[in-house]
C-alpha positions in Angstrom: -35.6 25.4 189.3 -33.7 26.3 186.2 -32.8 29.7 187.6 -31.3 28.1 190.8 -29.3 25.7 188.7 -28.0 28.6 186.5 -27.0 30.7 189.6 -25.2 27.7 191.0 -23.2 27.2 187.8 -22.2 30.9 187.8 -21.1 30.8 191.4 -19.0 27.7 190.8 -17.4 29.3 187.7 -16.5 32.4 189.7 -15.0 30.4 192.5 -12.9 28.4 190.1 -11.7 31.5 188.3 -10.9 33.2 191.6 -8.9 30.2 192.7 -7.0 30.1 189.4 -6.4 33.9 189.6 -5.1 33.8 193.2 -2.9 30.9 192.3 -1.5 32.8 189.3 -0.9 35.9 191.4 0.8 33.9 194.1 3.0 32.3 191.5 3.7 35.6 189.8 4.5 37.3 193.1 6.9 34.6 194.0 8.9 35.1 190.8 12.5 36.3 191.2 13.5 39.5 189.4 16.8 38.3 188.1 19.4 40.5 186.3 18.2 39.3 183.0 14.6 40.4 183.8 15.6 44.0 184.4 15.5 46.2 181.2 17.0 49.7 181.4 16.5 52.1 178.5 18.1 55.6 178.3 15.9 57.8 176.1 17.9 61.0 175.7 18.7 62.1 172.1 22.3 63.2 173.1 24.1 60.3 174.7 25.2 61.1 178.2 26.7 58.7 180.9 26.1 60.3 184.3 24.3 57.1 185.3 24.4 53.7 183.6 22.5 50.4 183.6 24.7 49.1 186.5 23.8 52.0 188.7 20.0 51.5 188.1 20.2 47.8 188.8 21.9 48.5 192.1 19.1 50.8 193.1 16.5 48.1 192.2 18.3 45.5 194.3 18.6 47.9 197.2 14.9 48.7 197.1 13.9 45.1 196.8 16.3 42.9 198.8 14.2 39.7 198.5 14.2 40.0 194.7 10.6 38.9 194.5 8.1 40.6 192.3 5.5 40.7 195.1 7.8 42.7 197.4 8.7 45.3 194.8 7.2 48.8 195.5 7.1 50.3 192.0 6.0 53.8 193.0 8.7 54.1 195.6 11.4 52.7 193.2 10.3 55.3 190.6 10.5 58.1 193.2 14.0 57.0 194.1 15.3 57.1 190.5 13.6 60.5 189.8 15.4 61.9 192.8 18.8 61.3 191.2 20.2 64.8 190.2 21.1 63.7 186.7 17.7 62.1 185.9 15.1 64.2 184.2 12.3 61.6 184.3 11.8 57.9 185.0 9.0 55.4 184.2 9.0 52.0 185.9 6.6 49.1 185.1 6.2 45.3 185.1 4.9 43.1 182.2 3.0 39.9 182.6 6.2 37.8 182.3 7.6 39.4 185.4 10.1 41.5 183.5 10.9 44.9 185.0 11.2 47.8 182.6 12.8 51.2 183.5 12.7 54.0 180.9 15.0 56.8 182.0 15.7 60.2 180.5 18.9 61.8 181.7 19.6 65.5 181.9 21.7 66.8 179.0 24.0 69.7 179.9 23.7 72.8 177.7 26.6 74.6 179.5 28.9 74.3 182.4 28.9 77.2 184.8 31.9 78.2 187.0 31.6 81.0 189.5 33.2 81.6 192.9 34.6 78.2 193.0 31.3 76.5 192.3 31.1 74.2 189.2 27.9 72.6 187.9 25.9 71.8 184.8 22.7 73.5 183.6 20.3 71.7 181.2 17.9 73.2 178.6 15.2 73.7 181.2 17.5 75.9 183.3 17.9 73.2 186.0 21.2 72.9 187.9 22.8 69.6 188.6 26.3 68.6 189.9 29.2 67.4 187.9 30.0 63.8 188.0 33.2 62.2 189.3 33.2 59.5 186.7 32.0 61.3 183.6 32.5 64.8 182.0 30.3 66.0 179.3 31.7 68.3 176.6 29.8 71.6 176.5 30.3 75.4 176.6 32.0 76.7 179.6 30.4 79.9 181.1 32.1 82.0 183.8 30.8 85.0 185.8 27.9 86.0 188.0 25.1 84.5 185.9 21.6 84.8 187.5 19.2 81.8 187.5 16.6 83.8 185.5 19.2 84.1 182.7 19.8 80.4 182.4 17.2 79.7 179.7 18.3 82.6 177.5 21.9 81.7 177.9 21.0 78.1 177.0 19.3 79.4 173.8 22.5 81.3 172.9 24.6 78.2 173.4 22.2 76.1 171.3 22.4 78.6 168.5 26.2 78.6 168.6 26.3 74.8 168.5 23.9 74.7 165.5 25.9 77.2 163.4 29.1 76.0 161.9 30.7 79.5 161.8 29.9 80.3 165.5 30.9 76.8 166.6 34.3 77.3 164.9 34.9 80.7 166.5 33.4 80.7 170.0 34.7 78.4 172.7 33.4 80.0 175.9 31.3 82.7 177.4 32.2 85.1 180.2 30.1 87.7 182.1 31.6 90.9 183.4 29.2 92.9 185.5 26.1 93.0 183.2 27.8 92.4 179.9 28.4 89.1 178.2 31.6 88.3 176.1 32.1 85.5 173.7 35.6 84.0 173.9 37.2 83.1 170.6 39.5 80.3 169.5 41.5 82.6 167.3 43.7 85.3 168.7 43.3 86.9 172.1 40.3 89.1 171.3 36.8 88.6 172.8 33.5 89.6 171.3 31.4 91.8 173.5 27.6 91.2 173.0 26.2 93.1 176.0 22.9 91.6 177.0 21.3 88.4 175.7 18.8 90.2 173.4 19.0 90.2 169.6 21.7 87.5 169.6 21.2 86.4 166.0 21.6 90.0 164.8 24.8 90.5 166.9 26.4 87.2 165.8 25.5 88.0 162.2 27.2 91.4 162.5 30.4 89.8 163.8 30.3 87.2 161.0 30.1 90.0 158.4 33.0 91.8 160.2 35.2 88.6 160.1 34.4 87.8 156.4 34.9 91.3 155.0 37.7 92.7 157.2 39.2 90.5 160.0 40.3 87.7 157.6 42.8 90.2 156.1 44.2 91.2 159.6 46.4 89.5 162.1 44.2 87.8 164.8 46.5 89.3 167.5 45.7 92.9 166.4 42.6 93.4 168.6 41.8 92.8 172.2 38.0 93.3 171.8 35.4 93.5 169.1 32.1 94.9 170.4 28.8 94.3 168.6 26.5 95.3 171.5 25.7 98.6 169.8 23.0 98.9 167.1 24.5 98.9 163.6 28.0 99.5 164.9 31.1 97.4 165.4 33.7 98.9 167.8 37.2 97.5 168.0 39.8 97.9 170.7 43.5 97.6 169.6 45.8 95.2 171.5 48.5 97.4 173.1 51.0 94.5 173.2 50.9 94.0 169.4 54.0 95.7 167.9 52.3 96.7 164.6 49.8 98.8 166.6 52.5 101.0 168.0 52.4 103.6 165.2 48.5 103.7 165.3 48.4 104.1 169.1 51.1 106.9 169.0 49.2 108.8 166.3 46.1 108.4 168.4 47.8 109.7 171.5 49.1 112.7 169.5 45.6 113.6 168.3 44.3 113.3 171.8 47.1 115.6 173.1 45.8 118.3 170.7 42.5 118.5 172.4 42.0 121.7 174.4 42.8 121.6 178.1 40.9 124.0 180.4 43.4 126.6 181.8 43.1 127.6 185.4 41.9 131.3 185.7 44.6 133.7 186.9 43.5 136.6 189.0 44.7 140.1 187.8 45.7 141.2 191.2 48.2 138.3 191.5 49.7 139.2 188.1 50.1 142.8 189.0 51.8 141.9 192.3 54.3 139.7 190.5 55.2 142.4 187.9 55.6 145.0 190.6 58.0 142.7 192.4 60.1 142.4 189.3 60.3 146.2 189.0 61.6 146.8 192.5 64.3 144.2 192.0 65.4 145.7 188.7 65.3 149.4 190.0 68.2 148.9 192.4 71.5 150.3 191.0 74.5 148.0 191.1 77.3 149.3 193.3 80.4 150.1 191.3 83.9 149.1 192.4 85.5 152.2 190.8 84.5 155.4 192.6 85.7 157.8 189.9 83.2 156.8 187.3 79.6 156.7 188.2 77.6 154.1 186.5 74.0 154.8 185.9 71.6 152.1 186.7 70.3 150.4 183.6 66.6 150.7 183.2 65.0 147.5 182.4 62.2 147.4 179.9 58.8 146.6 181.3 57.9 143.2 180.2 54.3 142.8 179.2 52.1 140.5 181.2 52.0 137.0 179.8 48.6 135.8 179.0 47.9 132.1 179.5 48.1 130.4 176.1 45.1 128.4 175.0 45.5 126.0 172.2 42.9 126.0 169.4 40.2 123.4 169.8 40.7 120.3 167.6 38.7 117.1 167.6 40.6 113.8 168.1 40.5 111.8 164.9 41.4 108.5 166.4 39.5 107.0 169.3 41.6 104.9 171.6 39.9 102.6 174.0 
């Protein structure tokens, strides 16, 4: 008898709790998701504004026209926000008070790539996403035929430049010509050739040493290129439009002119034929106007065969690129 009474009490309690729970759920589902009950947080370290709170709230309203909590499909809403090109990740959830929370992480561009008329951003993960019509992020501009598999290494290079005060001051862009990368500088017209994307720290360090110990004492217009792509070497190319380089370039051209030029071989038969021809011409006596005095034809001396002159071999002291 006691057991039956206990079971009855438990059953009544469960029914009451179920009724209260269903009532609470019905009341909770009927709540309106007002503008004040939507909380949007952007979690990126670097502030970017490709999307804002207003854009996210519009997506919420579009996905839930009734505005009721019970009609909101959270997984579908989360999927829609994650599909936005500028969004890296999104987390959507409701609390017990009916407040909707949206934690969003936007993509932060590492560089902006321009090639063949196409212009887009690339983030640190090497993911491409389009530029925005309403917002432009300040980052390194890269031009040239950059392959997708090079995005991450290129992103590392840009990050190292941004973190180093010296590099950030000097380098304002990157260009790729065939398989070689060049760093564009803010001073002068010269560019820094680094070749591939390996040993970047070593190459930038070499250029820094060159600047501090030599370039600071020169005019920034003197060079058109400074190459650090070779191991333990720095090769400079003079700017031909810089007036002070005229004497250096002329001296270099003179040294190059002294280098031996391979003479075309002359056949002996041809030389003999030419000399014989000269002899026959010179052997004819000139006709005299006066008949009384006979003039003997002057014998011309045989001219020795001229040998092709070959200049002595000399090494060019100045290398002009």
